[in-house]
C-alpha positions in Angstrom: 23.6 -22.6 26.4 20.3 -21.6 27.7 17.4 -21.5 25.7 16.7 -17.9 25.7 20.5 -17.4 24.6 20.2 -19.4 21.4 17.0 -18.0 20.5 18.2 -14.4 20.6 21.3 -15.9 18.8 19.2 -17.1 16.0 17.2 -13.9 15.7 20.3 -12.0 15.7 21.1 -14.1 13.0 18.1 -14.0 10.8 18.0 -10.3 11.1 21.4 -9.6 10.2 20.6 -11.6 6.9 17.5 -9.8 6.1 19.2 -6.4 6.9 22.0 -7.4 4.7 19.8 -8.2 1.7 17.7 -5.0 2.2 21.1 -3.2 1.8 22.4 -4.9 -1.2 19.1 -4.5 -2.8 18.6 -0.9 -2.0 22.1 -0.3 -3.0 21.2 -1.3 -6.7 18.1 0.5 -7.0 17.9 2.9 -10.1 17.1 6.3 -9.8 13.1 7.4 -10.1 13.5 9.2 -13.3 15.6 6.3 -15.2 13.0 3.8 -13.6 9.9 5.6 -14.9 11.5 5.9 -18.3 12.2 2.4 -18.6 8.6 1.3 -17.8 7.3 3.8 -20.0 9.2 2.1 -23.0 7.7 -1.4 -21.5 4.2 0.2 -21.4 4.1 1.0 -24.9 5.3 -2.1 -26.3 3.1 -3.9 -24.4 -0.1 -1.8 -25.2 0.6 -2.2 -28.8 -0.5 -6.0 -28.7 -4.1 -5.4 -27.9 -5.3 -4.9 -31.3 -3.5 -8.0 -32.5 -4.9 -10.4 -29.7 -8.6 -9.0 -30.4 -8.3 -10.1 -34.4 -6.7 -13.3 -33.5 -9.3 -14.4 -30.9 -11.9 -13.6 -33.2 -10.3 -15.5 -35.9 -9.7 -18.4 -33.8 -13.2 -18.6 -32.5 -14.6 -19.3 -36.1 -11.7 -21.0 -37.1 -10.7 -24.2 -34.7 -8.6 -25.9 -36.9 -5.8 -23.7 -38.8 -3.5 -25.7 -41.5 -0.8 -23.4 -40.4 -1.3 -24.4 -36.7 -0.7 -27.9 -37.9 2.2 -27.4 -39.7 4.0 -25.7 -37.2 3.1 -28.3 -34.4 4.6 -30.8 -37.0 7.6 -28.9 -37.6 8.1 -28.5 -33.7 7.6 -32.3 -33.2 9.9 -33.5 -36.5 13.2 -34.0 -34.7 12.5 -35.6 -31.4 15.3 -36.4 -28.7 15.5 -37.6 -25.5 17.0 -34.2 -24.3 14.4 -32.1 -26.0 11.6 -34.0 -24.6 13.2 -33.6 -21.0 13.4 -29.8 -21.8 9.9 -29.2 -23.0 8.7 -31.0 -20.2 10.9 -29.4 -17.5 10.0 -26.0 -18.9 6.1 -26.7 -18.7 6.2 -28.7 -15.3 5.7 -25.6 -13.1 2.4 -24.7 -14.9 1.5 -28.2 -14.5 2.0 -28.0 -10.7 -0.4 -25.4 -9.6 0.2 -25.8 -6.1 4.1 -25.3 -6.2 3.4 -22.3 -8.5 1.4 -20.6 -6.2 4.3 -21.1 -3.0 6.7 -19.8 -5.6 4.8 -16.7 -6.3 3.9 -16.4 -2.3 7.6 -16.7 -1.7 8.9 -14.1 -4.6 6.1 -11.8 -2.8 7.6 -12.4 0.5 11.3 -11.9 -0.6 10.1 -8.8 -2.0 8.7 -7.4 1.2 11.5 -8.2 3.2 13.7 -6.1 1.4 11.3 -3.3 1.7 9.8 -3.4 -1.9 6.0 -3.6 -0.6 4.5 -2.5 -3.5 6.2 -4.7 -5.8 5.4 -7.5 -3.6 1.7 -6.7 -3.6 1.7 -6.5 -7.3 3.6 -10.1 -7.7 0.6 -11.4 -5.9 -2.1 -9.7 -7.9 -1.0 -9.8 -11.3 -0.6 -14.0 -11.6 -4.0 -13.9 -9.8 -5.6 -11.7 -11.9 -4.1 -13.2 -15.2 -5.5 -16.6 -14.4 -9.2 -15.6 -13.9 -9.0 -13.5 -17.3 -7.5 -16.9 -18.9 -10.3 -18.6 -17.6 -13.0 -16.4 -19.0 -11.4 -15.5 -22.4 -11.2 -19.8 -22.6 -15.0 -19.9 -21.8 -15.7 -17.3 -24.6 -13.7 -18.4 -27.3 -14.2 -22.2 -26.3 -11.5 -23.6 -28.9 -11.1 -27.3 -28.7 -7.4 -28.2 -27.9 -5.6 -30.2 -30.6 -6.3 -34.2 -31.1 -4.0 -37.2 -31.7 -5.6 -37.6 -35.3 -3.8 -34.1 -36.3 -0.4 -34.2 -34.3 1.4 -36.0 -31.7 0.2 -35.4 -28.0 2.8 -36.2 -25.5 0.8 -34.5 -22.8 -3.0 -34.7 -22.2 -4.6 -31.3 -20.7 -8.1 -30.6 -20.4 -10.1 -27.8 -20.7 -10.3 -25.1 -23.7 -7.3 -24.2 -25.7 -7.2 -20.6 -26.7 -5.2 -19.0 -25.0 -2.5 -20.9 -23.4 -2.9 -20.9 -19.5 0.8 -21.7 -19.1 2.0 -18.9 -21.4 -0.3 -16.2 -19.8 0.9 -17.7 -16.3 4.7 -17.4 -16.8 4.5 -14.0 -18.4 2.4 -13.0 -15.7 5.0 -14.3 -12.9 8.4 -14.3 -14.9 7.6 -11.6 -17.0 7.1 -9.1 -14.0 9.8 -10.3 -12.2 12.2 -9.6 -15.7 10.2 -6.0 -15.8 11.2 -5.5 -12.2 14.8 -6.6 -13.0 15.0 -4.0 -15.8 13.1 -1.0 -13.9 14.5 -1.3 -10.1 18.3 -2.4 -10.6 21.5 -1.5 -11.8 23.6 -4.5 -13.2 26.5 -4.4 -10.9 25.8 -7.8 -9.0 25.6 -11.3 -10.4 22.0 -11.6 -8.8 20.9 -8.8 -10.9 21.7 -10.6 -14.1 20.2 -13.7 -12.8 16.6 -12.0 -12.3 16.7 -11.3 -16.1 18.3 -14.4 -17.3 16.2 -16.9 -15.7 12.7 -15.1 -15.9 13.3 -14.7 -20.0 14.3 -18.3 -20.1 11.3 -19.6 -18.8 9.1 -16.7 -20.7 10.8 -17.5 -24.1 10.7 -21.1 -23.8 7.5 -22.2 -22.3 5.4 -21.3 -25.7 7.3 -23.6 -27.9 7.0 -26.2 -25.3 3.2 -26.2 -25.4 3.6 -26.8 -29.1 5.8 -29.5 -28.8 4.0 -31.1 -26.4 0.9 -31.2 -28.3 -1.1 -29.1 -25.7 -1.8 -26.2 -27.7 -1.6 -24.7 -31.6 1.0 -22.4 -32.2 -2.5 -19.4 -32.3 -3.1 -20.6 -28.7 0.6 -19.7 -27.7 0.5 -16.3 -29.7 -2.4 -15.4 -28.3 -1.4 -16.0 -24.7 2.0 -14.0 -25.6 0.0 -11.0 -26.8 -2.9 -11.0 -24.2 -0.3 -11.6 -21.0 2.0 -9.1 -22.8 -1.1 -6.3 -22.4 -1.9 -7.3 -19.0 1.6 -7.0 -18.0 1.9 -3.2 -19.8 -1.5 -2.3 -17.6 0.2 -3.8 -14.4 3.5 -1.8 -14.9 1.3 1.7 -16.0 -0.5 1.3 -12.8 2.7 0.7 -10.8 4.3 3.7 -12.4 1.6 5.6 -11.5 1.7 4.6 -7.7 5.3 4.8 -7.4 4.9 8.4 -8.6 2.6 9.0 -6.0 4.6 7.2 -3.3 2.2 4.8 -2.4 3.7 1.8 -0.6 7.4 2.8 -1.6 10.2 5.1 -1.3 12.6 6.7 -3.5 15.9 4.8 -4.2 18.6 5.9 -1.3 16.3 6.6 1.4 16.6 2.5 2.6 20.4 3.3 2.9 20.0 6.0 5.2 17.3 4.0 7.0 19.8 1.6 7.6 22.4 3.5 9.1 20.2 4.5 11.6 19.5 1.3 12.8 21.7 0.2 15.8 23.1 -3.4 15.4 21.0 -6.3 16.8 23.7 -7.0 19.0 24.1 -3.3 20.3 19.9 -3.6 20.9 20.8 -6.5 23.0 23.2 -5.2 25.1 21.2 -1.8 26.0 18.3 -4.0 27.7 
């Protein structure tokens, strides 16, 4: 088979896969009204967390060691089993492998872009980046030391300041945003729409306990990260809602389906050449 024919065949198949994914995603899009209403509810919940985080940050800045934190960590570490150790290490693994995490975020954004969710793709890159910078700044300001082996068991040694947990904030920024998009954008008609909720929810819920169990963070570090991560997510969704209402880098659900109907099949285009 000629090389040019093979190349054309590969391009045809790749384009068919992309177009099928675009049609699948477009068919699962919620109406604009329902999407905006869901976004508003999420924003209200997220922004109510701001006051709680401020109070907690001020408290831990002046009280580095809190007896309740020690008691919670010891309770988490009381019943250790091999499967629990493996689970906790596994949940935290992605946050320890930052290059891998960055590649995952980039691939997710690329997937959104391919199915013509352009605004969502850009936000998927921006939020984790901003979250990482803010987390670093807060750690410098608060300056809380991490748990020590004299107080609790340390399974995994980590450097830097302790408050708030960088793992938790990064997971909320990535998996929390993925979960939010799953709620806002799609109906629950296909298996992947459920996976888009279950998998991110699992990581968001489990990363906090894993950081306490491994002795990397105090419970108040984790709580602060969940709160502030939620604040950033809420602000991001508020901006996202405004941009969607103005039609910036987005289209109304249903428009993509008409676009697909107008496009000729790749083989028809080749035949016309």
